[in-house]
C-alpha positions as CSV (number, residue, x, y, z in Angstrom):
1,M,129.4,81.6,99.1
2,K,127.0,84.3,97.8
3,L,128.3,86.4,95.0
4,K,127.8,90.2,95.4
5,Q,127.0,92.7,92.8
6,N,130.3,94.6,92.5
7,A,129.8,96.4,89.2
8,R,127.3,98.9,87.9
9,E,126.5,100.6,84.7
10,I,123.9,103.1,83.5
11,V,121.6,101.7,80.8
12,L,118.9,103.3,78.6
13,A,116.2,100.7,77.8
14,E,112.8,100.7,76.0
15,I,110.5,98.7,78.2
16,D,107.0,97.7,77.2
17,G,104.4,99.6,79.2
18,L,107.0,102.0,80.7
19,G,108.6,103.7,77.7
20,L,112.2,104.9,77.6
21,I,113.8,104.3,81.0
22,M,117.3,105.1,82.2
23,G,118.7,103.5,85.3
24,E,121.6,101.7,86.9
25,I,122.0,98.0,86.4
26,R,124.2,96.1,88.9
27,Y,126.0,92.8,88.2
28,N,128.9,90.6,89.4
29,R,132.0,91.4,87.4
30,Q,133.6,88.0,88.2
31,T,130.8,85.9,86.7
32,E,129.0,88.1,84.1
33,T,129.1,91.2,82.0
34,V,126.5,93.9,81.6
35,I,125.5,92.4,78.3
36,F,125.0,89.0,79.9
37,A,122.9,90.5,82.7
38,L,120.6,92.3,80.2
39,E,120.3,89.6,77.5
40,K,120.5,86.2,79.3
41,G,118.8,86.7,82.7
42,A,115.1,86.3,82.9
43,F,114.9,89.4,85.1
44,F,117.3,92.2,86.1
45,D,117.1,95.0,88.6
46,L,117.1,98.7,87.5
47,Y,118.1,101.2,90.2
48,F,116.7,104.7,90.2
49,P,114.6,104.5,87.0
50,C,114.1,107.8,85.2
51,A,111.9,108.4,82.2
52,I,113.2,110.0,79.0
53,V,110.7,112.3,77.2
54,Y,111.2,114.5,74.2
55,D,110.5,118.2,74.4
56,Q,110.1,120.2,71.2
57,Q,112.3,123.1,72.4
58,R,114.8,121.3,74.7
59,G,115.2,117.9,73.0
60,P,115.4,114.8,75.2
61,V,114.7,115.5,78.9
62,V,115.3,113.2,81.9
63,H,112.7,113.1,84.6
64,P,112.4,110.7,87.7
65,H,109.9,108.0,86.9
66,L,106.8,107.6,89.1
67,L,108.3,104.3,90.1
68,T,111.2,106.1,91.7
69,A,108.8,107.8,94.1
70,L,107.2,104.4,95.0
71,T,110.3,102.4,95.8
72,T,113.4,102.9,97.9
73,S,115.5,100.3,96.1
74,S,115.0,99.1,92.5
75,I,112.5,97.8,90.1
76,R,112.7,94.3,88.7
77,V,112.3,94.2,84.9
78,Q,111.3,91.0,83.0
79,R,113.8,90.5,80.2
80,S,111.1,89.7,77.6
81,K,109.6,93.2,78.1
82,V,112.8,95.0,76.9
83,S,112.7,95.9,73.3
84,C,116.2,97.5,73.1
85,F,118.9,98.9,75.3
86,I,121.8,101.3,75.1
87,L,124.8,101.0,77.3
88,E,126.4,103.8,79.3
89,H,129.2,104.6,76.8
90,D,126.8,105.0,73.9
91,I,124.2,107.3,75.6
92,N,124.1,110.9,74.6
93,P,126.4,112.8,77.0
94,E,123.8,115.5,77.6
95,V,121.2,113.0,78.6
96,F,123.7,111.1,80.7
97,K,124.6,114.4,82.5
98,Q,120.9,115.1,83.2
99,Y,120.5,111.7,84.7
100,Q,123.6,112.2,87.0
101,D,122.3,115.6,88.1
102,I,119.0,114.1,89.1
103,V,120.6,111.2,91.0
104,M,122.9,113.6,92.8
105,A,120.0,115.9,93.7
106,V,117.9,113.1,95.1
107,T,120.7,111.4,97.0
108,A,121.7,114.8,98.5
109,R,118.1,115.3,99.6
110,Q,118.0,111.8,101.1
111,D,121.3,112.5,103.0
112,M,119.8,115.7,104.4
113,A,116.6,114.0,105.5
114,G,118.7,111.3,107.2
115,R,120.7,113.9,109.1
116,V,117.6,115.7,110.2
117,L,116.0,112.5,111.5
118,K,119.3,111.6,113.3
119,E,119.4,115.1,114.9
120,E,115.8,114.8,116.1
121,K,116.4,111.5,117.8
122,P,117.6,111.8,121.4
123,D,120.8,110.1,122.5
124,R,119.2,108.7,125.6
125,P,116.3,106.2,125.5
126,D,112.8,107.3,126.1
127,P,112.1,107.6,129.9
128,Q,108.7,105.9,129.5
129,G,110.4,102.6,128.7
130,G,110.7,103.1,124.9
131,G,114.4,102.1,124.8
132,P,116.3,99.0,125.9
133,R,117.0,98.7,129.6
134,V,120.1,97.0,131.0
135,I,120.0,95.7,134.6
136,P,123.2,94.4,136.0
137,I,123.0,90.8,137.2
138,D,124.8,91.6,140.5
139,R,122.2,94.1,141.6
140,K,119.4,91.6,140.8
141,K,121.0,88.8,142.9
142,G,121.2,91.0,146.0
143,K,117.4,91.5,146.2
């Protein structure tokens, strides 16, 4: 029986070579905690990574990381590359809100793109033979 990841938490981590990254970590609540997933595993997956930069006028600002544009799922982080991490309940509420707003904007844009692609697809298969073709067996036997 394969255990599924049924819990998720936002985490802010300082990762060598990437800087401050905020993202969602997923884990199985029955067998581990978020601390266990971050400290004991050799690797963990970070979904929708965003970079945290500091602006002189606005303070900490959340931006989607370049890796977000290059992947559709998650990035795998080697545990030994993580210098420190901050769990969801300890993250500055303003920074956390910025992250949620970006995730909502991106997921809404993806939903819109999915709807547009679905609307452009015809309901019937392509007449040039692009779709599946079903031939009843009875008709084939009579020939």
